[in-house]
N, C-alpha and C positions, 0 to 999 in steps of 0.2 A: 426477910417478915416483917423485920421492924420499918422498912420503907411503907408497906401497905397501913402497919399500923399509922404511922405519919399521917397517910391518904387519907384513910378513914376522920383520923379528926380532924382534919382539915373540912373533909365535907359533913362533920357533925358543925362544927366552926359557921360553917357557908349556910349550911341549914338552919340556924340560931338567927345568922344576922336576915336570912331572907325570911325566918318568918315574922321577925319584929319589927318588918315594913307595914309600911301605912298608905294608905289613899284616902283622901274624900274626891266624891264625888258631888256633884250636884246637878239637877235635870229638873227645870221646874220647881217646884215648891218641894221636892225630895233629895237629901241626903244623906250621903251613905256612908258610912266609912269603912272599909275593911282591911284586914290584914292580912301579911303575905302566906299565911294558911289558908287563904280564903274563905277566913272567917267575917262575916258579917260583924263590926264591934257595936257597931251603932245606927241607926236607921231614926231621920227627923224628917217629922212633914208638916211641911209650913201651915200656910190658908188651904183649910180640905175642902172648902169652895172651887176654890184655884185648880184643885187635883184633876190633874189628867188618869184617864185609865194605864194608860202607856208609859206615865212618870216612872212608877217603881222599878217597871221591868227595865225600860232605857239606863235607868241611872243603876240601877244595880252590875246590868252587863258591859257598865261602861268602867263600874271601879275594877270590876274582875279583869279585863282588858288593861287597865291602865296598872294595875298592879300584875299580870302576868309580863306588859314590856320592862317594869321597872327591873323583875326580877332577872329576865334574859338581858337585860343592861350588865347586871352583878354580875350573868355568871360568862358574860362575852367575853371569851380569852382566857376564860378558864382551860385549863388541861387537864383536861378526864382522865384517869389514866386506866382506863378501866377498855 
């Protein structure tokens, strides 16, 4: 029983760490900052005259893939008790 509680606490700590991670990606004139909880923290748009239609979408997708990759690296080797 105590082992299960320890594992639950370890998983909660890991989730806190992962949620606290952030990445910043830039595509063209768009820069997006995203948290490990997959929340967009900020969006900056530079020169609106140079903005391409796909920049926002591409930047978001790149940020999402980067944070997922970082999360996978953090979890790599983590022994899941389930």
